[in-house]
C-alpha positions in Angstrom: 26.3 -25.0 -17.5 27.1 -24.4 -21.1 26.0 -25.9 -24.5 29.2 -24.8 -26.2 32.5 -23.2 -25.4 34.9 -21.7 -28.1 38.2 -21.5 -26.5 41.3 -19.4 -27.3 39.6 -16.9 -29.3 40.7 -13.7 -30.7 38.1 -11.0 -30.8 37.7 -8.3 -33.5 38.4 -5.6 -31.2 42.0 -7.1 -30.7 41.5 -8.9 -27.5 43.3 -12.3 -27.6 42.9 -15.7 -26.0 39.6 -15.6 -24.7 37.0 -18.3 -23.9 33.3 -17.7 -25.2 30.7 -19.8 -23.4 27.3 -20.1 -24.9 24.2 -21.4 -23.5 20.4 -21.0 -24.2 21.0 -19.5 -27.6 23.0 -16.6 -26.0 26.6 -15.6 -25.2 26.7 -16.1 -21.6 30.5 -15.6 -20.8 33.7 -14.1 -22.4 36.5 -14.7 -20.2 40.1 -15.7 -20.0 40.5 -19.3 -19.3 36.8 -20.0 -18.6 36.7 -22.6 -15.8 34.0 -24.8 -17.0 33.4 -28.0 -18.9 30.4 -28.8 -21.6 29.4 -31.4 -24.0 31.1 -29.6 -26.9 34.2 -27.5 -27.2 35.9 -25.7 -30.3 39.5 -24.8 -30.0 39.9 -21.7 -31.9 43.5 -22.0 -31.6 44.1 -18.2 -31.4 42.1 -17.4 -34.5 39.5 -14.7 -35.1 35.9 -15.3 -33.9 33.6 -12.8 -35.2 29.9 -12.1 -35.2 28.3 -13.3 -38.4 28.6 -11.4 -41.7 25.7 -9.3 -42.8 24.8 -8.5 -46.5 22.5 -5.3 -46.4 22.1 -4.9 -50.2 21.5 -8.1 -52.4 19.2 -9.3 -55.3 18.3 -12.8 -54.4 15.6 -13.0 -57.0 18.2 -12.7 -59.6 20.9 -14.7 -58.1 22.6 -17.7 -59.9 20.7 -16.8 -63.2 23.9 -16.1 -65.1 23.4 -16.8 -68.8 19.6 -16.8 -68.6 18.3 -16.2 -71.3 21.6 -15.0 -72.6 25.0 -13.7 -71.4 25.4 -9.8 -70.6 28.0 -9.5 -73.7 29.0 -5.8 -72.9 28.9 -6.4 -69.1 26.9 -3.0 -68.7 24.3 -1.9 -66.3 21.8 -1.1 -69.2 22.4 -4.5 -70.8 21.8 -6.1 -67.5 18.5 -4.4 -67.0 17.6 -5.3 -70.6 18.5 -9.0 -69.9 16.3 -9.1 -66.7 13.5 -7.7 -68.6 13.8 -10.6 -71.0 14.0 -13.2 -68.3 11.3 -11.7 -65.8 8.5 -13.0 -67.9 10.0 -16.6 -67.9 10.4 -16.8 -64.1 8.4 -19.3 -62.2 8.0 -19.3 -58.4 9.6 -22.9 -58.3 12.9 -21.9 -60.1 13.2 -18.6 -58.0 12.8 -20.7 -54.9 15.3 -23.4 -55.9 18.0 -20.8 -56.8 17.6 -18.8 -53.9 17.9 -21.7 -51.5 21.0 -22.9 -53.2 22.5 -19.4 -52.7 21.6 -19.5 -49.0 23.3 -22.8 -48.6 26.4 -21.0 -49.9 25.9 -18.1 -47.6 25.8 -20.1 -44.5 28.9 -21.9 -45.5 30.7 -18.2 -45.8 29.4 -17.2 -42.3 26.8 -14.8 -43.9 23.7 -15.1 -41.8 21.9 -11.8 -42.3 20.9 -10.7 -45.8 18.7 -7.9 -47.1 17.2 -8.7 -50.4 15.5 -6.3 -52.9 12.6 -8.0 -54.8 11.6 -6.6 -58.3 7.9 -5.6 -58.1 7.7 -4.4 -61.7 6.1 -7.7 -62.8 2.3 -7.4 -61.7 2.4 -11.3 -61.2 4.7 -10.6 -58.3 6.0 -14.1 -58.6 9.4 -12.8 -57.2 7.6 -11.5 -54.2 5.8 -14.9 -53.5 8.8 -16.9 -53.9 11.0 -14.9 -51.8 8.4 -14.8 -49.0 8.5 -18.6 -49.1 12.2 -18.6 -49.0 12.3 -16.1 -46.0 10.1 -18.7 -44.0 12.2 -21.7 -45.1 15.6 -20.1 -44.1 14.4 -18.4 -40.9 16.1 -21.1 -38.8 19.6 -20.1 -40.0 19.2 -17.0 -42.0 17.4 -13.7 -41.2 16.1 -12.6 -44.8 14.8 -9.1 -44.8 12.9 -8.1 -48.2 12.5 -4.7 -49.8 9.7 -4.1 -52.3 11.9 -2.7 -55.3 10.2 -1.3 -58.6 13.1 -2.0 -60.8 11.7 -0.4 -63.8 10.7 2.7 -61.9 7.9 3.3 -59.4 6.2 5.7 -61.8 7.9 4.6 -65.1 6.8 1.0 -64.9 3.1 0.3 -65.8 1.3 -0.5 -62.7 4.4 0.1 -60.8 2.5 2.1 -58.0 -0.2 -0.6 -57.6 2.4 -3.5 -57.6 4.7 -2.1 -54.9 1.7 -1.6 -52.7 0.4 -5.0 -53.3 4.0 -6.3 -52.4 3.8 -4.5 -49.2 0.4 -6.0 -48.3 1.7 -9.5 -49.0 4.4 -9.2 -46.2 7.5 -7.4 -47.8 9.3 -5.6 -45.0 11.0 -2.5 -46.6 9.9 0.1 -49.0 12.2 0.5 -52.0 12.7 2.7 -55.0 15.1 3.7 -58.0 14.3 7.5 -58.6 17.4 8.0 -61.1 15.6 5.4 -63.3 12.4 7.4 -63.6 11.9 9.3 -66.9 12.6 12.7 -65.4 14.5 14.2 -62.5 11.0 15.5 -61.3 9.6 12.0 -61.5 12.3 10.8 -59.4 11.8 13.7 -56.8 8.1 12.7 -56.6 8.8 9.0 -56.3 10.8 9.7 -53.2 8.2 11.9 -51.5 5.6 9.2 -52.4 7.8 6.2 -51.2 8.8 8.0 -47.9 5.1 9.0 -47.1 4.1 5.2 -47.7 6.9 4.2 -45.3 5.8 6.6 -42.7 2.2 5.6 -42.9 3.1 1.9 -42.7 5.7 2.2 -40.1 8.3 0.5 -42.4 12.0 1.1 -43.2 13.1 2.6 -46.5 16.2 1.5 -48.7 16.6 3.3 -52.0 18.7 2.6 -55.1 19.9 6.3 -55.2 21.9 7.9 -57.7 23.5 4.8 -59.1 25.0 6.8 -62.0 28.2 8.8 -62.9 26.0 11.9 -63.5 27.1 14.5 -60.8 23.7 16.3 -61.3 22.0 13.2 -60.2 21.1 14.4 -56.6 18.3 12.4 -55.3 20.1 11.6 -52.1 19.4 15.4 -51.2 15.7 14.7 -51.6 15.8 11.3 -49.7 17.5 13.2 -46.8 15.1 16.0 -46.9 12.0 13.6 -47.1 13.6 11.4 -44.3 13.6 14.5 -41.9 10.1 15.4 -43.0 8.6 12.1 -42.1 10.6 11.5 -39.0 12.4 8.6 -40.4 15.8 9.3 -39.2 17.9 6.2 -38.8 15.4 4.3 -40.7 16.3 4.9 -44.2 19.3 3.8 -46.4 20.8 5.1 -49.6 22.2 2.5 -51.5 25.0 2.9 -54.1 25.1 6.6 -54.2 27.8 6.6 -56.9 27.1 9.9 -58.3 28.8 11.3 -55.2 32.1 10.2 -56.8 31.5 12.6 -59.5 30.3 15.6 -57.5 32.4 18.7 -56.9 33.6 19.1 -53.4 31.7 22.2 -52.7 28.3 20.6 -53.2 29.3 17.4 -51.3 30.5 19.7 -48.3 26.8 20.7 -48.0 25.2 17.4 -48.9 27.1 15.2 -46.3 25.7 17.2 -43.3 22.4 16.9 -44.6 22.7 13.2 -44.7 24.1 13.1 -41.2 21.2 15.2 -40.0 18.9 12.7 -41.6 20.9 9.6 -40.0 21.0 8.2 -43.5 22.5 4.6 -43.6 24.9 4.5 -46.6 25.3 1.2 -48.4 28.0 1.2 -51.0 28.5 -1.9 -53.2 32.2 -2.1 -54.1 32.1 -5.1 -56.4 29.2 -4.0 -58.6 30.0 -0.1 -58.3 33.5 -0.3 -59.6 32.5 -3.0 -62.4 29.5 -1.0 -63.8 30.5 2.6 -63.4 32.7 4.9 -65.5 31.7 3.0 -68.6 31.4 6.3 -70.6 34.9 7.4 -69.6 38.2 6.9 -71.7 40.9 8.2 -69.5 40.9 9.4 -66.8 38.4 6.9 -65.9 36.2 7.1 -63.0 35.5 4.1 -60.7 32.4 5.1 -59.2 32.3 3.9 -55.5 30.9 6.6 -53.3 32.9 8.7 -50.7 33.3 6.1 -48.1 36.0 7.9 -46.0 34.3 11.0 -45.9 31.0 9.6 -45.1 32.4 7.6 -42.3 34.4 10.6 -40.9 31.1 12.4 -40.8 29.7 10.0 -38.5 27.3 8.4 -41.0 26.7 4.6 -40.7 28.3 2.9 -43.6 27.8 -0.6 -44.4 29.0 -2.7 -47.5 26.6 -4.8 -49.8 27.5 -7.4 -52.2 24.5 -6.7 -54.5 24.9 -9.5 -57.0 26.2 -13.0 -57.5 26.2 -14.6 -61.0 23.2 -12.6 -62.5 22.6 -10.5 -65.5 24.6 -7.6 -64.0 27.6 -9.5 -62.4 29.1 -12.6 -63.5 31.4 -12.8 -60.5 30.5 -13.2 -56.7 30.7 -16.0 -54.1 28.7 -15.0 -51.0 31.9 -13.9 -49.3 31.5 -10.5 -47.6 35.2 -10.4 -46.9 35.8 -10.3 -50.7 33.6 -7.1 -50.6 35.7 -5.8 -47.8 38.9 -6.6 -49.6 37.8 -4.8 -52.8 36.5 -1.8 -50.6 40.0 -1.4 -49.0 41.6 -1.2 -52.4 38.9 1.2 -54.1 38.7 3.5 -51.2 42.3 3.7 -50.6 41.7 2.7 -46.9 44.9 0.5 -46.2 45.8 1.8 -42.7 45.0 -0.4 -39.6 42.3 1.9 -38.4 40.8 2.0 -42.0 40.7 -1.9 -42.0 39.0 -2.0 -38.7 36.2 0.3 -40.1 36.0 -1.8 -43.3 35.4 -5.0 -41.1 32.8 -3.3 -39.0 31.2 -2.2 -42.2 30.7 -5.9 -43.0 29.4 -6.8 -39.5 28.2 -4.3 -36.8 27.5 -1.3 -39.3 25.4 -3.6 -41.5 23.6 -5.0 -38.3 22.6 -1.4 -37.5 21.5 -0.6 -41.0 19.2 -3.8 -40.9 18.1 -3.1 -37.4 19.1 -6.4 -35.9 18.6 -7.0 -32.3 20.9 -9.1 -30.1 23.6 -8.8 -32.6 27.3 -8.8 -31.7 30.0 -10.2 -29.6 29.2 -9.4 -26.0 27.7 -11.1 -23.1 23.9 -11.1 -23.7 24.1 -11.2 -27.7 22.6 -14.2 -29.5 25.0 -17.1 -29.8 25.8 -16.6 -33.5 29.3 -16.7 -34.5 31.9 -17.5 -37.0 35.4 -19.0 -36.4 37.7 -17.9 -39.2 41.3 -19.3 -40.2 42.8 -15.8 -39.6 44.3 -14.4 -36.4 42.6 -11.0 -36.7 40.5 -8.6 -38.7 43.3 -7.5 -40.8 44.3 -11.0 -41.9 40.7 -12.0 -42.4 40.4 -9.0 -45.0 43.7 -10.0 -46.7 43.2 -13.5 -47.0 39.4 -14.1 -47.3 40.1 -17.4 -45.0 37.8 -20.5 -44.6 35.0 -20.2 -42.2 36.2 -23.1 -39.9 32.9 -23.1 -37.8 29.6 -21.3 -38.4 27.5 -21.2 -35.3 23.8 -20.2 -35.1 21.9 -20.1 -31.8 24.9 -21.9 -30.0 24.9 -24.8 -32.6 27.4 -25.4 -35.3 25.5 -25.3 -38.5 28.5 -25.4 -41.0 32.0 -26.5 -40.9 34.9 -26.1 -43.3 38.4 -27.7 -43.2 41.3 -25.3 -42.8 42.9 -24.4 -46.2 46.5 -26.1 -45.9 48.9 -26.4 -48.7 51.2 -29.4 -48.7 54.6 -29.0 -50.1 56.9 -31.4 -51.5 60.2 -29.3 -51.3 63.5 -30.5 -50.0 64.7 -28.7 -46.9 61.3 -26.7 -46.6 58.1 -27.3 -44.5 55.8 -30.1 -45.4 52.8 -27.6 -45.1 51.8 -24.1 -45.3 48.8 -22.4 -43.4 48.6 -19.0 -44.8 46.4 -18.0 -41.8 49.2 -18.8 -39.4 52.6 -19.1 -40.9 52.3 -15.5 -42.7 50.8 -13.4 -40.0 52.9 -10.1 -39.4 53.4 -8.4 -36.1 50.9 -5.5 -36.2 
């Protein structure tokens, strides 16, 4: 007996016309023409069914705060940091919770059910940590929210930064974060990584570091992060986020660095939208775009997953909780337009991110959790091209969001009455 059957589904690996049976919160059958009935069925109509999207790098404490207390006129990283410094003393738990919950509503409608958020611990009040711990509990029935203790102003640079980060972890924050390139010296950055990896090893926690988010090719904290990962036996539990300095490093050094990262099993999290918006600001032309070496890192076997980073906050005035928008941009910036490339990009929004986040029971196989998204597109290629409507979002075998298909009506003599971009313009791959 099934609780829900999704019929005529196309799967991310290219299989077409399958029925997916869900029962007891699990995927219990994936078959052609499943011979069963149940109280609820969804006809996917030969559209793509995917596991939910995952965002392994976000800042939920800042989301939807655009214009508070003023706009980022220059659009730069440094002005964004200065703005956040102005806003931080004004933050209240109630306002933080309200904005985060509104964002989570939007995320559900986009099929985004797994989010890792960095939480600024530089304010000793730790109101951000209190608020997002409450949000984590409130959204737990439909979004798995992981929290990173993030010393935004520097672990050593910020007054009381060491104490505040440890107190945040004591409160129940899940992951150890850091920002070594924002310390006052390269040496302090190195020492911060040594301390943060030691804390993670002692507490049995993962690590996620804002690492080398700069155009400076001599910012090489990822080297230290990889070495400390190996020293403390943290392989597979450490993520290096951004890594934009690798865009500017010379090929000889990178030829040594990438094998070290692979040995440490570093999870790599580029953030295409924000990376290309903020990097290269000191260049005229030629102008660097700043995203890390995605193709080379994937080719070396590293687990690469894409993050959204920001939505309407002091650093980024755009954003829509749509991970396909992130993948769409990644295709362009990484120049990964081939069919195999696009499959890798889609994986970086789903299964790779799930691996980065250590999710259990995630995927689209029998025995996995009954968490699925039905999209108004035939396959992963068209999903990345169109950024289509999420027709149904399913959590634990129950529909939690539904969006009408995007259909354009036409009033043209001799032409069709409507256009469905997800069906009428699908090429034969």
